[in-house]
C-alpha positions in Angstrom: 116.0 75.7 108.7 116.5 77.4 111.8 113.1 78.9 112.1 111.2 76.0 111.9 110.4 75.7 115.6 109.5 79.3 115.8 107.0 78.8 113.0 105.6 76.0 115.1 105.3 78.3 118.3 103.0 80.0 115.9 100.8 77.6 114.8 101.1 76.5 118.5 100.2 79.7 119.5 97.7 80.2 117.3 96.3 77.0 118.4 95.7 78.7 122.2 94.5 82.0 121.1 92.0 80.2 119.6 90.4 78.0 121.9 90.4 80.8 124.2 89.0 83.0 121.7 85.8 80.7 121.6 85.4 80.5 124.9 85.9 84.8 126.1 85.4 86.6 122.4 81.6 88.1 121.2 80.6 86.8 117.8 81.0 89.6 115.2 77.7 91.1 116.3 80.0 92.8 118.9 83.4 93.5 118.1 85.9 94.4 121.2 87.9 96.8 119.3 87.9 99.7 116.9 89.9 100.2 114.3 91.9 98.7 111.5 92.0 95.6 114.0 89.7 94.5 116.9 89.0 90.8 117.7 85.6 88.8 117.5 84.5 85.3 116.9 84.3 84.5 113.7 83.3 80.7 111.9 84.7 80.4 108.4 83.2 77.8 107.1 84.7 77.8 103.8 87.9 78.3 102.5 89.7 82.4 102.3 87.1 84.8 101.5 84.2 82.1 103.4 84.3 81.3 99.5 82.1 77.6 100.1 83.4 74.1 99.4 82.2 70.3 100.8 85.0 69.6 103.8 86.0 66.7 101.7 87.3 69.0 98.7 88.8 70.8 101.3 90.8 68.1 103.3 92.1 66.6 100.0 93.3 69.5 98.3 94.8 70.9 101.5 97.1 67.2 101.2 97.8 67.8 98.3 99.5 71.2 97.6 100.9 70.1 101.6 102.6 66.8 100.5 103.7 68.6 97.2 104.8 72.0 99.7 106.9 69.6 101.4 108.4 67.4 98.4 109.6 71.1 97.9 110.7 72.1 101.4 113.1 68.5 101.5 114.6 68.9 98.5 115.3 72.9 98.9 116.2 72.3 102.5 120.1 72.6 101.5 120.6 74.5 98.4 117.4 77.4 99.1 116.4 77.3 102.4 114.2 79.7 102.6 112.0 78.5 99.9 112.1 75.2 101.7 111.4 77.6 105.2 108.4 79.6 103.0 107.3 76.1 101.2 107.1 74.3 105.6 105.3 77.4 106.6 102.3 77.9 104.5 102.3 73.8 105.5 102.4 74.1 109.3 99.7 77.7 109.0 97.3 75.2 106.3 98.1 72.1 109.9 96.2 74.8 112.3 93.5 75.7 109.9 93.4 71.9 109.2 93.4 71.1 112.7 90.0 73.2 112.9 87.4 71.9 110.4 88.8 68.4 111.8 88.0 69.1 115.6 85.1 72.2 115.4 84.2 71.2 111.3 84.9 75.1 110.8 88.4 77.8 110.7 88.2 79.7 113.6 88.9 83.5 112.9 89.4 85.7 115.5 90.8 88.7 114.2 88.5 91.2 112.8 90.5 93.4 110.0 89.1 96.1 109.3 85.4 95.5 110.6 85.4 93.5 107.8 88.1 90.8 107.0 88.7 87.7 109.8 91.9 86.4 109.5 93.5 84.9 112.0 97.5 83.7 113.6 97.8 80.7 111.0 96.2 83.2 108.3 99.2 85.6 108.8 101.5 82.3 108.2 100.4 81.5 105.4 100.4 85.3 103.7 103.7 85.4 105.0 104.5 81.7 103.6 103.9 82.8 100.5 105.1 86.5 100.2 108.7 84.9 101.2 108.4 82.2 99.0 107.3 84.3 95.6 110.3 86.3 96.9 112.2 84.0 97.4 111.4 81.7 93.3 112.5 86.0 92.5 115.5 85.4 93.4 116.4 82.3 92.0 115.4 82.7 89.2 117.8 86.2 88.4 120.1 84.2 89.4 120.1 80.7 87.6 119.3 83.2 84.4 123.1 84.9 85.7 124.5 81.9 85.4 123.3 80.9 82.4 124.7 83.8 80.7 
């Protein structure tokens, strides 16, 4: 869990970038940059991929999943630190986006990929956490299977 402060700093940086972006970046109709990465403000009123859900539902589901992941991180901190770290990455990233929803009523996205998909640094932390969690779970399963033989 030595990387936990680094993850927290990334999410804090994301919040600072969101505040800067809200005052300095244009809307999506006027992208800054061309190509793979462009920058503009996108107000995400829903969840991933702009799937619309009511705010109370988003907060409830985020809280339940977050609590479950915190339990996983606590349970696995000593025996499976990679699983614990990945769970905490997902939680920290979700907290970054949840803060936006509570403060602004929407998630602030500012990185536009290929001119269409809008994301932020918290999203990157969440996806990275999920990928690491899936990988760590698979590696752990193979180790557990080998120990049974």
